N, C-alpha and C positions, 0 to 999 in steps of 0.2 A: 600627447602618446594616441602614436598610431591603435585606432579600431575595426577591423573590418566587417563590412554588410557583418556578418553574420554574426558575430557580435554585438552590432550594436541592434538586430533581429532580439536576439535572446534577454540583452537587457531590457528590450520592451514589452517585451511576454509577461519579463518579470515584473514590472510597473503595474501590466493589466492584473496580472492575476491581486495583488495587494490589492489594485485598489476593489477590487468585486469584493474579497472577504467578507466587510461588513458589510455589502450589498447583502454576502449569503446569509452573514447573520441574521441580518434584520429581513430577510425574507420568511424568516425559519417560524410557521405557523405558533399563535401564544398558548400557552396551555389552559386550559386542558382543548387539544381540537379535535377528537374523534371521543366516544364513549368508554369509562371508567369500566374497567371491571373490579371490583368489592366479593372478594372471595369467602366465605362465612363456614371456616371447618367442620362445623352444628352441622344436623338434620331442621330442617326448620321446629318452627313450635315456641323450642326453647329460648332461655334469656340472651343468650351468646347470639339468635336469628334475628329477637326482634328487636336489639338494642341498633344491631346493625344493618337493618333496614330501615331504621329512623336513621339513623347515621346515611345511609346512603342516600337518603328523599331530600335530606336538605342537603344533602354535599351539591346532588344534583341543582339543586334550587339555585347554591352559593353559585354553584362552576358555571353554572351555563352548556351545563351537558349533562348527558341521560349516566344514570350508574346503572346499571348491572348489578346482582344482588345473585352472586351461586353461590348453592350448600352444597360442599365438598363434601361428606363425612368419612370422618376414616382412621382409625389410631388411636380415638383419641383428638382429632384433629390432628394432626404429627403431618400426614400424604399431601394434606390439603399448603399444609403450612409450609412444609418443602418444594413445592411443585412455586409457589410465590418467594421463595429464593431461590431459586435459581430463574425467574424471570425475570427481565428487560427492566431495567434500573430506572424505567420513560415515566414513573407515574400511570403507569395507564391497569395494573396489577396491585389491587392493594387488596391487605388481607385485615379481619377481625380480630386481634390477639388474645389471650385469659391466661388466667394460672399454667395449666396443663399446656398448650399449645410453645408458649412464649419465658417458660422456668420449667419444668416441671418433666414434660415425660423426655427429655434428653438428660435426664437423671436417673433413669427410671427405666428407659429404654436402648435396647444396646440397638438397635433398627433404627433411631434414631438420627438422618445423618446432617442435620443442621445445628448449629451453635444460634440460640436465641438473643446473645449480643452483639455477634458478629455477622453473620448475615441475613441480617434486616435494618431498612433503613427506620428507628422509631421516631412516629412522625408527631404523637399523641395520646395520654392516655384518655379515657374516654367519661367510664364511670364505676365504679364500686357498689359492692354492699354484702354487711357482711354473714357469717354465718352463722347460725341458729344449732344448737344444742338441742335435741330433742329425745324425751324417751318416753315409750310406749304409756299404755295408761295404765298398767296392771303392774308398774315396774314399781316394788320396795323400796323408792328413792323416789324423793321431792324437791332434792338439790345437787348441787354438785358435789357439797361433801358428801353427803349421803349418799352418792354415784361413787364415789372416793373410797370411801370409809367400806361398802358393801364389796369392791373390791378386792379388794384388802385382804378384807376378812376373808371371801370364797374366790379366790386366785383362778383367774378365768370363767368365771362363771357369768360375764357377762359378755352377749355380743351384742357388737358393734355392725351395723347393714354401712356396704362402702360401696358408692354408686364410681367404682372403675378406679384401677389402681394405678396412681398419680394424680389422681384426681383432687379439684379442692376439700370436696369431703376426704378422701385418705386422708387427703394433708393434713386437717383439722386432727382429722383420730388420731393420727397419729403423735403431733404435737402434744393435744392432749395427752397422751400414753409415757411420753417420754417426762412431759412437768410430773405431771401427776404420779409418779413414778407403777403405775399399776398397769397389772394384763388384759387384751379384750380380745374375744375374738371374732375375728374381721371377718362376715358376713359379703360378697359380694355380690352386686347386683348390676339392672344393662339398665342405672338411671334412676335418676331422682323418683322416678314416682314409684314405682315397683318398692324402693327401698323403704317409702312412707309407707304406704300400703301396706307393708311386713312389718312398721314398728307399729302402724294402727290396731293392727289384729294383732297385739304382742307375737307373736314369731322370730320377730326382734329386737334389741332394747334400748338401743341408743343410733342417731343416729343424726352426724353434721350434716346440715344442707342452708346454702344458700338461703337468706331468709326468703328470698321473692316468691320461691316455690313451695315454700313451708307455710306462707303468715295465712294465706285465707283455711289452712286445718287446722293451725294455732288457732286461731279465734276464733274455730266455726265448732272449738273442742274437745277434738279427736287427736289431739298430739299439742303433749307437755313441753311448753319451752324452761329445760332449767337456764340457760344462758345466751346472752351474745360475743359473738368473741371482737364487734367496733368498738371504738374508742368511748361510745357512748350509744344510751337504750334508744329502743327504735322507738320514735312516735307511734305507728302502731301498734307497737308493745313496748308501754312506758312500765307494764309491773317489773317485764323481765331484767335482772340486772346484768352489767356485763364481765367477764370474765374474769374484768381487776376486781373488779365487787363485790365477786366469792372468791378470792386467792388468790388468782391464777394468772396475775397481769402480764407473763410471757404470752400467752396464747391472745392474739390480736392479730387477725384471720382478714381480708375478703376477697373476695371474688371480684375481679377487677375485667374492662374489658377496655382493650386498646386500639391502637393505629397505626397499622405500620405495610412499609413496601420492601423491595427490595435494596441489600445493600447496594451503596455509589448511586441513589438518589441526588440528582442534581440542589444545592443546598433552597436553591430557587424554588422551588418548588413542592419541596419540604415545609417553607413556611408562608408560600401561600395556603396548602391543604392546613398547616396546622393553626394559618389564622381561620379560617375556614370554620374549623372543629372548636374555636376560640367562640367565634361568633355565633355558632349553633347551639354550645352550650351554657351560652348564656340567656337563649328565648325562653321569657317566665311558660312558652302552653310544653316546651322539653323537661324541664326543671319539675314541673309538675304529673310528669308522665313517668318520670326515673323515679320523683317519690312515692308512684301510684307505684314501681314496682320494688319500695325496700335500696333503692339504688340512689347516688347522689353522684354528682358531676366530678368530674379533677381534671380542669382543665389548668394548664402549665405550655412550658415548652419541649421540646421537639429534643434539647438537654437533659431534659427534666425526667421525659421519657425513660429515656437510652438508661439513665441512672438508677433510674425503679428498677426496669427489665435485671440490669448486671445485681440489683442487691436483690431482688429477688433467687435468681437463682443461685445468690450464695448461700440465703438464707433457708434456703431449703435442699442442697446441700449438703447439707450441715444432717437437719431431717433424716432424708432419708440414708445416708452411710451412715448413720444411729443407729438405726429403723434396719440395715440391712433389705433395702427394699429395690426389687430386681425383677422387671418382665421378663421370665424367659422364653 
């Protein structure tokens, strides 16, 4: 078959392009080839910040590149999370997630423009800590059963501190109210410490807060812990019963942290980051550090992280709907 010189040139050019394609793939730099930005959606000093910086430091050691931690607070963590969701899915922009940012905010705030299940690549769960149900020193109820009885005898008489609409504190309170079928007056506070201060001073009667925040004050006798929302008792507070032990088995709730990136990250990068996280969570000094904060490591696969997030959204959507919770 006759082929012109032009045809032969086109064919040769095609062969050269095809031959060069594998070389282009091989020439791509290995991940990571530059610094990684790890976004923490809350101010410095809190539990999420402390854990995020620990993970960032260890990821840097494992990956051989610097991990730059950036605190970007705002709208209960949603502003920073949305920024990460819209970032390029190349593994260089990651976020530390939690119950608010990656489960609850989208259910209570119509201004949250992302779906935690679809708009992120969930790389790994990191840790979890149960909530403590706290009572003021002067409250005339020393057990969960007595709190329920007092509330039913005097509906609306008890004030419960809430550390933000849609926070773990708020959702634990709402779950307790719905399960026990009682009415409590919610009083909003800007963070754990202001809320605990008023409970210590008996300006508020009750509070659900992560054990990490409350532990020093309970151990110091300034706050009373009536129950823990975990599946087992805390080693640091062996005398405090679980909610299941006091007749409220539905109330199992943790504040947790996770690592995520934008949706569409390459599977190879996800597996590489997940592997690094599993190695970090298995380090004895990391386990010890988590234990001092009443946290426990939650190792697992990316698929397990995605399933967990989806289950959290589904669980809290029912609580939000029943409680008619909405940020206007």
